[in-house]
C-alpha positions as CSV (number, residue, x, y, z in Angstrom):
1,M,-12.1,-2.9,32.1
2,G,-9.1,-4.6,34.0
3,D,-11.0,-7.7,34.7
4,A,-12.2,-8.0,31.0
5,A,-8.7,-7.3,29.7
6,R,-7.4,-10.2,31.9
7,R,-10.2,-12.6,30.5
8,G,-8.9,-11.8,27.3
9,E,-12.0,-9.8,26.1
10,L,-10.4,-6.3,25.7
11,S,-6.8,-5.4,24.5
12,S,-4.8,-2.9,26.3
13,I,-1.1,-1.7,26.0
14,V,0.8,-2.3,29.3
15,I,3.7,0.7,29.8
16,S,5.8,0.5,32.9
17,R,3.3,-2.0,34.5
18,R,0.4,0.2,34.0
19,R,-2.6,-1.0,31.7
20,Y,-3.9,1.4,29.4
21,Y,-7.0,1.4,27.0
22,P,-8.2,3.2,23.8
23,R,-10.4,6.2,25.0
24,E,-13.0,4.7,22.7
25,F,-13.5,1.9,25.1
26,A,-14.7,4.3,27.7
27,E,-17.1,6.0,25.0
28,L,-18.8,3.0,23.6
29,D,-21.2,0.2,24.8
30,R,-19.1,-2.5,26.7
31,D,-20.7,-5.4,24.6
32,V,-19.8,-3.6,21.4
33,V,-16.2,-3.0,22.5
34,I,-15.9,-6.7,23.6
35,A,-17.4,-8.1,20.3
36,V,-14.8,-6.0,18.2
37,S,-12.0,-6.7,20.7
38,L,-12.6,-10.6,20.4
39,A,-12.5,-10.2,16.8
40,L,-9.1,-8.8,17.1
41,K,-7.8,-11.4,19.7
42,S,-5.3,-13.0,17.5
43,V,-3.2,-9.6,16.9
44,S,-1.1,-7.8,19.2
45,P,-2.6,-5.0,21.3
46,E,-0.7,-2.6,19.2
47,V,-2.2,-3.6,15.9
48,A,-5.6,-3.7,17.7
49,L,-5.1,-0.2,18.7
50,V,-4.3,0.8,15.0
51,F,-7.5,-0.8,14.0
52,W,-9.6,1.2,16.5
53,K,-7.9,4.6,15.5
54,R,-7.6,4.4,11.7
55,P,-10.2,5.1,9.2
56,H,-11.1,2.2,7.0
57,G,-12.5,2.4,3.4
58,A,-14.7,-0.6,4.1
59,L,-16.5,1.6,6.8
60,G,-17.1,4.5,4.6
61,G,-13.8,6.1,5.6
62,E,-14.8,6.0,9.2
63,A,-12.9,4.7,12.3
64,P,-14.8,1.9,14.0
65,S,-15.4,4.1,16.9
66,T,-16.8,6.8,14.9
67,L,-19.2,4.4,13.3
68,L,-20.2,2.5,16.4
69,R,-21.1,5.7,18.5
70,D,-24.4,5.3,17.1
71,V,-25.8,2.2,16.8
72,T,-29.1,2.8,15.4
73,V,-28.2,0.8,12.4
74,A,-28.1,-2.9,13.6
75,N,-25.7,-3.9,11.0
76,R,-23.0,-1.4,11.8
77,L,-21.6,-3.7,14.8
78,Q,-21.7,-6.6,12.2
79,R,-19.7,-4.7,9.6
80,V,-17.2,-3.5,12.0
81,V,-16.7,-7.3,13.6
82,E,-16.2,-8.7,10.2
83,L,-13.7,-6.2,9.1
84,A,-12.0,-6.8,12.5
85,Q,-11.8,-10.3,11.8
86,A,-10.3,-9.7,8.2
87,W,-7.9,-7.3,9.6
88,A,-6.8,-9.8,12.3
89,A,-6.3,-12.5,9.7
90,Q,-4.4,-10.3,7.4
91,S,-2.2,-9.2,10.2
92,V,-1.5,-12.7,11.2
93,V,-0.3,-13.6,7.8
94,A,1.7,-10.6,7.5
95,A,3.6,-11.1,10.8
96,K,4.3,-14.9,9.5
97,L,5.9,-13.3,6.4
98,T,8.1,-11.1,8.2
99,V,11.3,-12.1,9.9
100,G,13.5,-9.8,11.8
101,G,11.5,-6.8,10.6
102,R,12.1,-7.8,6.8
103,R,9.8,-9.3,4.5
104,T,10.8,-12.9,3.4
105,P,10.4,-14.6,0.2
106,A,7.3,-16.9,0.2
107,G,8.0,-20.3,1.7
108,E,11.2,-19.1,3.7
109,R,11.2,-19.2,7.5
């Protein structure tokens, strides 16, 4: 996983110079994990971790990893990737609107 993280294909969190990955990465198909991780590439590793761990209404109240464990339905990966892309886009916009931990009025920098 370390090589994939260094290539930017996977997100990881570094604590005390040690790299940690969500447990789900070891439980899912590598190509599935990379596809979703690449969709989240524009967000911080912490935001990506939240995406992987929390249930989403757009996924029927399931966490992405739960839905992706059984990929017998071909469109499940596509649904999760599309949600990841939307999540990332929304997170980037929210980060731009936040300065010093506070929301700023529209247009203020």
